[in-house]
MOPAC internal coordinates of N, CA, C and O (Angstrom, degrees):
PM7 1SCF
backbone

  N    0.0000 0     0.00 0     0.00 0    0    0    0
  C    1.4290 1     0.00 0     0.00 0    1    0    0
  C    1.5596 1   107.53 1     0.00 0    2    1    0
  O    1.2310 1   118.73 1   -41.29 1    3    2    1
  N    1.2603 1   120.02 1   138.71 1    3    2    1
  C    1.4902 1   125.22 1   179.92 1    5    3    2
  C    1.4350 1   110.15 1  -121.55 1    6    5    3
  O    1.2310 1   120.57 1   -16.85 1    7    6    5
  N    1.3375 1   116.52 1   163.15 1    7    6    5
  C    1.4713 1   122.62 1  -179.02 1    9    7    6
  C    1.5412 1   111.52 1   -75.83 1   10    9    7
  O    1.2310 1   120.81 1   148.15 1   11   10    9
  N    1.3120 1   116.05 1   -31.85 1   11   10    9
  C    1.4433 1   119.13 1  -177.35 1   13   11   10
  C    1.5063 1   109.65 1  -145.28 1   14   13   11
  O    1.2310 1   119.81 1   -38.58 1   15   14   13
  N    1.3289 1   117.96 1   141.42 1   15   14   13
  C    1.4789 1   117.92 1   177.20 1   17   15   14
  C    1.5387 1   110.53 1   -71.77 1   18   17   15
  O    1.2310 1   119.35 1   163.40 1   19   18   17
  N    1.3194 1   118.84 1   -16.60 1   19   18   17
  C    1.4677 1   116.35 1  -177.84 1   21   19   18
  C    1.5101 1   110.78 1   -91.82 1   22   21   19
  O    1.2310 1   118.99 1   143.32 1   23   22   21
  N    1.3505 1   119.54 1   -36.68 1   23   22   21
  C    1.4263 1   121.81 1   175.81 1   25   23   22
  C    1.5441 1   107.99 1  -119.68 1   26   25   23
  O    1.2310 1   121.46 1   -73.18 1   27   26   25
  N    1.3607 1   114.81 1   106.82 1   27   26   25
  C    1.4852 1   116.14 1  -178.19 1   29   27   26
  C    1.4967 1   112.57 1   -72.10 1   30   29   27
  O    1.2310 1   120.35 1   -73.58 1   31   30   29
  N    1.2940 1   116.94 1   106.42 1   31   30   29
  C    1.4082 1   125.59 1   176.47 1   33   31   30
  C    1.5744 1   107.78 1  -118.47 1   34   33   31
  O    1.2310 1   121.14 1   -59.62 1   35   34   33
  N    1.2604 1   115.42 1   120.38 1   35   34   33
  C    1.5097 1   116.09 1  -175.27 1   37   35   34
  C    1.5591 1   110.55 1   -67.85 1   38   37   35
  O    1.2310 1   122.99 1   -35.96 1   39   38   37
  N    1.2421 1   111.87 1   144.04 1   39   38   37
  C    1.4417 1   123.17 1   176.95 1   41   39   38
  C    1.5724 1   109.64 1  -104.83 1   42   41   39
  O    1.2310 1   118.52 1   -53.54 1   43   42   41
  N    1.2637 1   120.42 1   126.46 1   43   42   41
  C    1.4906 1   119.22 1   178.76 1   45   43   42
  C    1.5210 1   110.25 1   -59.79 1   46   45   43
  O    1.2310 1   121.07 1   -32.89 1   47   46   45
  N    1.3661 1   115.56 1   147.11 1   47   46   45
  C    1.4528 1   118.98 1  -175.13 1   49   47   46
  C    1.5345 1   113.62 1   -60.25 1   50   49   47
  O    1.2310 1   119.56 1   147.87 1   51   50   49
  N    1.2955 1   118.45 1   -32.13 1   51   50   49
  C    1.4329 1   121.52 1   178.90 1   53   51   50
  C    1.5408 1   111.23 1   -67.74 1   54   53   51
  O    1.2310 1   120.17 1   143.23 1   55   54   53
  N    1.3121 1   117.27 1   -36.77 1   55   54   53
  C    1.4728 1   121.03 1   177.90 1   57   55   54
  C    1.5281 1   110.92 1   -71.01 1   58   57   55
  O    1.2310 1   122.06 1   141.90 1   59   58   57
  N    1.3460 1   113.66 1   -38.10 1   59   58   57
  C    1.4794 1   118.83 1   174.45 1   61   59   58
  C    1.4999 1   114.16 1   -61.47 1   62   61   59
  O    1.2310 1   121.88 1   138.31 1   63   62   61
  N    1.3873 1   114.00 1   -41.69 1   63   62   61
  C    1.4594 1   120.24 1   178.23 1   65   63   62
  C    1.5806 1   109.51 1   -66.60 1   66   65   63
  O    1.2310 1   119.90 1   139.61 1   67   66   65
  N    1.2925 1   117.79 1   -40.39 1   67   66   65
  C    1.4128 1   123.18 1   174.57 1   69   67   66
  C    1.5025 1   113.40 1   -56.78 1   70   69   67
  O    1.2310 1   120.12 1   132.65 1   71   70   69
  N    1.3186 1   117.38 1   -47.35 1   71   70   69
  C    1.4471 1   123.25 1   177.33 1   73   71   70
  C    1.5352 1   108.34 1   -66.32 1   74   73   71
  O    1.2310 1   118.87 1   135.86 1   75   74   73
  N    1.2717 1   119.75 1   -44.14 1   75   74   73
  C    1.4475 1   121.27 1   179.00 1   77   75   74
  C    1.5249 1   114.54 1   -63.60 1   78   77   75
  O    1.2310 1   120.52 1   149.58 1   79   78   77
  N    1.3024 1   116.60 1   -30.42 1   79   78   77
  C    1.4987 1   119.15 1   179.01 1   81   79   78
  C    1.5302 1   111.95 1   -71.48 1   82   81   79
  O    1.2310 1   118.98 1   166.49 1   83   82   81
  N    1.2932 1   119.55 1   -13.51 1   83   82   81
  C    1.4481 1   125.27 1   179.74 1   85   83   82
  C    1.5103 1   110.34 1   -91.00 1   86   85   83
  O    1.2310 1   118.81 1   170.10 1   87   86   85
  N    1.3062 1   119.88 1    -9.90 1   87   86   85
  C    1.4867 1   123.24 1  -176.97 1   89   87   86
  C    1.5215 1   108.73 1  -106.55 1   90   89   87
  O    1.2310 1   120.88 1   -27.83 1   91   90   89
  N    1.2991 1   115.92 1   152.17 1   91   90   89
  C    1.4565 1   123.08 1   177.72 1   93   91   90
  C    1.5634 1   109.09 1   -65.50 1   94   93   91
  O    1.2310 1   121.20 1   -32.84 1   95   94   93
  N    1.2738 1   115.31 1   147.16 1   95   94   93
  C    1.5131 1   121.22 1  -174.35 1   97   95   94
  C    1.5471 1   111.03 1   -61.09 1   98   97   95
  O    1.2310 1   120.67 1   139.98 1   99   98   97
  N    1.3212 1   116.32 1   -40.02 1   99   98   97
  C    1.4538 1   117.31 1  -177.15 1  101   99   98
  C    1.6095 1   110.28 1   -68.06 1  102  101   99
  O    1.2310 1   120.18 1   151.43 1  103  102  101
  N    1.3173 1   117.26 1   -28.57 1  103  102  101
  C    1.4582 1   117.44 1   175.59 1  105  103  102
  C    1.5961 1   107.59 1   -72.46 1  106  105  103
  O    1.2310 1   117.79 1   138.31 1  107  106  105
  N    1.2868 1   121.81 1   -41.69 1  107  106  105
  C    1.4348 1   121.81 1   176.70 1  109  107  106
  C    1.5005 1   112.41 1   -58.20 1  110  109  107
  O    1.2310 1   119.72 1   137.50 1  111  110  109
  N    1.3385 1   118.14 1   -42.50 1  111  110  109
  C    1.4730 1   122.17 1   174.82 1  113  111  110
  C    1.5218 1   110.12 1   -62.02 1  114  113  111
  O    1.2310 1   119.30 1   137.28 1  115  114  113
  N    1.3149 1   118.94 1   -42.72 1  115  114  113
  C    1.3903 1   119.92 1  -179.53 1  117  115  114
  C    1.5259 1   112.39 1   -63.86 1  118  117  115
  O    1.2310 1   119.81 1   144.08 1  119  118  117
  N    1.3999 1   117.96 1   -35.92 1  119  118  117
  C    1.3989 1   122.09 1   179.77 1  121  119  118
  C    1.5370 1   110.09 1   -66.94 1  122  121  119
  O    1.2310 1   120.95 1   139.79 1  123  122  121
  N    1.3274 1   115.78 1   -40.21 1  123  122  121
  C    1.4881 1   119.50 1   178.65 1  125  123  122
  C    1.5390 1   108.37 1   -65.14 1  126  125  123
  O    1.2310 1   121.28 1   135.56 1  127  126  125
  N    1.3602 1   115.16 1   -44.44 1  127  126  125
  C    1.4919 1   119.09 1  -174.15 1  129  127  126
  C    1.5675 1   108.40 1   -65.34 1  130  129  127
  O    1.2310 1   120.47 1   143.84 1  131  130  129
  N    1.4070 1   116.70 1   -36.16 1  131  130  129
  C    1.4385 1   120.46 1   177.82 1  133  131  130
  C    1.5088 1   112.66 1   -65.62 1  134  133  131
  O    1.2310 1   119.85 1   136.16 1  135  134  133
  N    1.2600 1   117.90 1   -43.84 1  135  134  133
  C    1.4679 1   122.37 1   178.54 1  137  135  134
  C    1.5030 1   110.61 1   -63.61 1  138  137  135
  O    1.2310 1   119.58 1   134.55 1  139  138  137
  N    1.2533 1   118.41 1   -45.45 1  139  138  137
  C    1.4586 1   122.56 1   179.00 1  141  139  138
  C    1.5820 1   112.06 1   -63.82 1  142  141  139
  O    1.2310 1   120.78 1   141.13 1  143  142  141
  N    1.2893 1   116.12 1   -38.87 1  143  142  141
  C    1.4787 1   121.97 1   179.64 1  145  143  142
  C    1.4907 1   109.23 1   -66.89 1  146  145  143
  O    1.2310 1   119.81 1   139.55 1  147  146  145
  N    1.3964 1   117.97 1   -40.45 1  147  146  145
  C    1.4834 1   122.66 1   178.87 1  149  147  146
  C    1.5153 1   109.64 1   -58.44 1  150  149  147
  O    1.2310 1   122.57 1   131.59 1  151  150  149
  N    1.4280 1   112.69 1   -48.41 1  151  150  149
  C    1.4524 1   118.02 1  -178.24 1  153  151  150
  C    1.5451 1   108.37 1   -59.19 1  154  153  151
  O    1.2310 1   120.11 1   134.63 1  155  154  153
  N    1.2830 1   117.40 1   -45.37 1  155  154  153
  C    1.4865 1   124.55 1  -178.51 1  157  155  154
  C    1.5660 1   108.90 1   -61.43 1  158  157  155
  O    1.2310 1   119.58 1   133.50 1  159  158  157
  N    1.2668 1   118.40 1   -46.50 1  159  158  157
  C    1.4567 1   121.13 1   179.69 1  161  159  158
  C    1.5257 1   110.89 1   -61.79 1  162  161  159
  O    1.2310 1   121.31 1   135.17 1  163  162  161
  N    1.3838 1   115.10 1   -44.83 1  163  162  161
  C    1.4546 1   118.82 1  -177.47 1  165  163  162
  C    1.4955 1   115.73 1   -70.67 1  166  165  163
  O    1.2310 1   118.27 1   168.19 1  167  166  165
  N    1.3337 1   120.90 1   -11.81 1  167  166  165
  C    1.3959 1   120.39 1  -178.72 1  169  167  166
  C    1.5468 1   115.45 1   -81.42 1  170  169  167
  O    1.2310 1   121.94 1   162.03 1  171  170  169
  N    1.3276 1   113.88 1   -17.97 1  171  170  169
  C    1.4798 1   120.46 1   179.90 1  173  171  170
  C    1.5692 1   111.09 1   -78.54 1  174  173  171
  O    1.2310 1   121.92 1   -44.16 1  175  174  173
  N    1.2725 1   113.93 1   135.84 1  175  174  173
  C    1.4992 1   121.56 1   177.17 1  177  175  174
  C    1.5181 1   106.61 1  -119.45 1  178  177  175
  O    1.2310 1   121.65 1   -30.63 1  179  178  177
  N    1.3041 1   114.45 1   149.37 1  179  178  177
  C    1.4773 1   119.62 1   175.24 1  181  179  178
  C    1.4782 1   110.25 1   -78.18 1  182  181  179
  O    1.2310 1   117.16 1   -28.39 1  183  182  181
  N    1.2723 1   123.01 1   151.61 1  183  182  181
  C    1.4807 1   128.70 1    -4.31 1  185  183  182
  C    1.4903 1   111.03 1   -74.82 1  186  185  183
  O    1.2310 1   119.07 1   -34.87 1  187  186  185
  N    1.2996 1   119.37 1   145.13 1  187  186  185
  C    1.4621 1   123.27 1   177.59 1  189  187  186
  C    1.5144 1   112.50 1  -101.17 1  190  189  187
  O    1.2310 1   121.56 1   -43.36 1  191  190  189
  N    1.3242 1   114.61 1   136.64 1  191  190  189
  C    1.4402 1   117.56 1   170.75 1  193  191  190
  C    1.4998 1   110.19 1   -79.94 1  194  193  191
  O    1.2310 1   119.18 1    -3.62 1  195  194  193
  N    1.3640 1   119.17 1   176.38 1  195  194  193
  C    1.4161 1   120.87 1  -176.55 1  197  195  194
  C    1.4839 1   112.88 1   -61.70 1  198  197  195
  O    1.2310 1   119.42 1   139.13 1  199  198  197
  N    1.3347 1   118.71 1   -40.87 1  199  198  197
  C    1.4487 1   122.86 1   179.49 1  201  199  198
  C    1.5067 1   112.47 1   -64.09 1  202  201  199
  O    1.2310 1   121.07 1   136.95 1  203  202  201
  N    1.3062 1   115.56 1   -43.05 1  203  202  201
  C    1.5097 1   120.55 1   178.25 1  205  203  202
  C    1.5207 1   110.02 1   -66.45 1  206  205  203
  O    1.2310 1   120.35 1   139.24 1  207  206  205
  N    1.2836 1   116.94 1   -40.76 1  207  206  205
  C    1.4570 1   118.89 1   178.65 1  209  207  206
  C    1.5675 1   111.92 1   -62.05 1  210  209  207
  O    1.2310 1   121.45 1   141.54 1  211  210  209
  N    1.3332 1   114.82 1   -38.46 1  211  210  209
  C    1.4534 1   120.40 1  -179.79 1  213  211  210
  C    1.5527 1   109.77 1   -70.12 1  214  213  211
  O    1.2310 1   120.76 1   141.41 1  215  214  213
  N    1.3172 1   116.15 1   -38.59 1  215  214  213
  C    1.4692 1   122.84 1   177.62 1  217  215  214
  C    1.5606 1   108.43 1   -64.37 1  218  217  215
  O    1.2310 1   121.03 1   136.58 1  219  218  217
  N    1.2354 1   115.63 1   -43.42 1  219  218  217
  C    1.5476 1   121.31 1  -178.77 1  221  219  218
  C    1.5209 1   109.95 1   -64.05 1  222  221  219
  O    1.2310 1   122.22 1   134.19 1  223  222  221
  N    1.3645 1   113.36 1   -45.81 1  223  222  221
  C    1.5234 1   116.41 1   177.85 1  225  223  222
  C    1.4378 1   112.32 1   -61.83 1  226  225  223
  O    1.2310 1   120.98 1   140.58 1  227  226  225
  N    1.3918 1   115.73 1   -39.42 1  227  226  225
  C    1.5390 1   116.33 1   177.57 1  229  227  226
  C    1.5335 1   110.85 1   -63.28 1  230  229  227
  O    1.2310 1   119.50 1   138.86 1  231  230  229
  N    1.3523 1   118.56 1   -41.14 1  231  230  229
  C    1.4526 1   120.47 1   177.11 1  233  231  230
  C    1.4921 1   110.14 1   -60.27 1  234  233  231
  O    1.2310 1   118.84 1   136.61 1  235  234  233
  N    1.3674 1   119.81 1   -43.39 1  235  234  233
  C    1.4231 1   122.61 1  -176.36 1  237  235  234
  C    1.5839 1   110.21 1   -66.06 1  238  237  235
  O    1.2310 1   122.30 1   142.76 1  239  238  237
  N    1.3386 1   113.20 1   -37.24 1  239  238  237
  C    1.5054 1   116.84 1   171.75 1  241  239  238
  C    1.5282 1   113.73 1   -60.85 1  242  241  239
  O    1.2310 1   120.93 1   135.54 1  243  242  241
  N    1.3229 1   115.82 1   -44.46 1  243  242  241
  C    1.4604 1   118.92 1   177.02 1  245  243  242
  C    1.4995 1   111.43 1   -60.05 1  246  245  243
  O    1.2310 1   121.28 1   139.40 1  247  246  245
  N    1.3818 1   115.15 1   -40.60 1  247  246  245
  C    1.4932 1   119.34 1  -179.30 1  249  247  246
  C    1.5076 1   108.14 1   -66.16 1  250  249  247
  O    1.2310 1   119.37 1   139.92 1  251  250  249
  N    1.3177 1   118.80 1   -40.08 1  251  250  249
  C    1.4339 1   118.10 1  -178.71 1  253  251  250
  C    1.5105 1   113.37 1   -65.43 1  254  253  251
  O    1.2310 1   120.66 1   143.74 1  255  254  253
  N    1.3250 1   116.35 1   -36.26 1  255  254  253
  C    1.4626 1   121.93 1  -178.80 1  257  255  254
  C    1.5120 1   107.81 1   -69.00 1  258  257  255
  O    1.2310 1   119.97 1   138.68 1  259  258  257
  N    1.3133 1   117.66 1   -41.32 1  259  258  257
  C    1.5150 1   121.27 1  -177.32 1  261  259  258
  C    1.5286 1   106.02 1   -68.24 1  262  261  259
  O    1.2310 1   119.47 1   135.23 1  263  262  261
  N    1.3710 1   118.62 1   -44.77 1  263  262  261
  C    1.3764 1   121.52 1  -178.76 1  265  263  262
  C    1.5046 1   114.65 1   -63.27 1  266  265  263
  O    1.2310 1   119.58 1   152.63 1  267  266  265
  N    1.2974 1   118.40 1   -27.37 1  267  266  265
  C    1.5040 1   122.63 1   175.67 1  269  267  266
  C    1.5359 1   110.65 1   -66.71 1  270  269  267
  O    1.2310 1   121.18 1   141.95 1  271  270  269
  N    1.3418 1   115.35 1   -38.05 1  271  270  269
  C    1.4776 1   122.54 1   177.61 1  273  271  270
  C    1.5217 1   109.44 1   -73.52 1  274  273  271
  O    1.2310 1   119.24 1   138.86 1  275  274  273
  N    1.3145 1   119.05 1   -41.14 1  275  274  273
  C    1.4521 1   120.98 1  -179.16 1  277  275  274
  C    1.5085 1   109.98 1   -69.02 1  278  277  275
  O    1.2310 1   119.83 1   138.74 1  279  278  277
  N    1.3430 1   117.93 1   -41.26 1  279  278  277
  C    1.4726 1   120.55 1  -177.66 1  281  279  278
  C    1.5612 1   112.76 1   -64.69 1  282  281  279
  O    1.2310 1   122.87 1   147.53 1  283  282  281
  N    1.3591 1   112.12 1   -32.47 1  283  282  281
  C    1.4915 1   117.52 1   178.28 1  285  283  282
  C    1.4794 1   111.25 1   -67.40 1  286  285  283
  O    1.2310 1   121.16 1   144.17 1  287  286  285
  N    1.3265 1   115.39 1   -35.83 1  287  286  285
  C    1.4731 1   121.74 1   177.97 1  289  287  286
  C    1.5368 1   112.59 1   -76.18 1  290  289  287
  O    1.2310 1   120.66 1   127.81 1  291  290  289
  N    1.3604 1   116.34 1   -52.19 1  291  290  289
  C    1.4522 1   122.53 1   176.20 1  293  291  290
  C    1.5283 1   107.70 1  -160.89 1  294  293  291
  O    1.2310 1   120.47 1   -65.40 1  295  294  293
  N    1.3870 1   116.71 1   114.60 1  295  294  293
  C    1.4130 1   120.47 1  -176.87 1  297  295  294
  C    1.5279 1   115.54 1   -53.84 1  298  297  295
  O    1.2310 1   120.14 1   156.21 1  299  298  297
  N    1.3225 1   117.35 1   -23.79 1  299  298  297
  C    1.4738 1   119.41 1  -179.38 1  301  299  298
  C    1.5119 1   112.29 1   -72.01 1  302  301  299
  O    1.2310 1   119.98 1   165.76 1  303  302  301
  N    1.3151 1   117.64 1   -14.24 1  303  302  301
  C    1.4270 1   118.61 1  -177.57 1  305  303  302
  C    1.5189 1   117.80 1   -83.94 1  306  305  303
  O    1.2310 1   121.52 1   173.63 1  307  306  305
  N    1.3511 1   114.69 1    -6.37 1  307  306  305
  C    1.4837 1   119.84 1  -177.09 1  309  307  306
  C    1.5264 1   107.10 1   -62.44 1  310  309  307
  O    1.2310 1   122.79 1   -29.23 1  311  310  309
  N    1.3827 1   112.26 1   150.77 1  311  310  309
  C    1.4606 1   122.41 1  -177.90 1  313  311  310
  C    1.5150 1   109.24 1  -118.26 1  314  313  311
  O    1.2310 1   120.17 1   -44.70 1  315  314  313
  N    1.3503 1   117.27 1   135.30 1  315  314  313
  C    1.4689 1   121.54 1   178.92 1  317  315  314
  C    1.4784 1   109.46 1  -113.25 1  318  317  315
  O    1.2310 1   120.74 1   -40.97 1  319  318  317
  N    1.3308 1   116.19 1   139.03 1  319  318  317
  C    1.4722 1   119.56 1   176.04 1  321  319  318
  C    1.5775 1   110.33 1   -70.36 1  322  321  319
  O    1.2310 1   120.30 1   -41.18 1  323  322  321
  N    1.2760 1   117.02 1   138.82 1  323  322  321
  C    1.4489 1   117.47 1  -179.38 1  325  323  322
  C    1.5029 1   107.62 1  -171.12 1  326  325  323
  O    1.2310 1   118.82 1    -8.08 1  327  326  325
  N    1.2545 1   119.86 1   171.92 1  327  326  325
  C    1.4628 1   125.13 1  -176.82 1  329  327  326
  C    1.5751 1   109.12 1   -83.75 1  330  329  327
  O    1.2310 1   118.75 1   174.00 1  331  330  329
  N    1.2971 1   119.99 1    -6.00 1  331  330  329
  C    1.4309 1   122.49 1  -178.37 1  333  331  330
  C    1.5748 1   114.53 1   -83.34 1  334  333  331
  O    1.2310 1   121.57 1   174.74 1  335  334  333
  N    1.3311 1   114.61 1    -5.26 1  335  334  333
  C    1.5041 1   116.26 1  -175.07 1  337  335  334
  C    1.5126 1   110.73 1   -90.02 1  338  337  335
  O    1.2310 1   120.10 1   180.00 1  339  338  337

């Protein structure tokens, strides 16, 4: 976990745990799901076979569901797939 998506500054684990303790559990689960889905989406390279395309679409679906929960809690928490992750 980092303090800013623009400037990667590590946050100590105890601080991250303190921040996480202030958030609802379902939001924390959504944040984890979103980060995992972004990693999954970014691992696919073109050209994609049918199985890879289906796996990528499933990861994008998981990301969309997690982002819906994150945006309801705080719109700044949403995660976008990209090559910068």
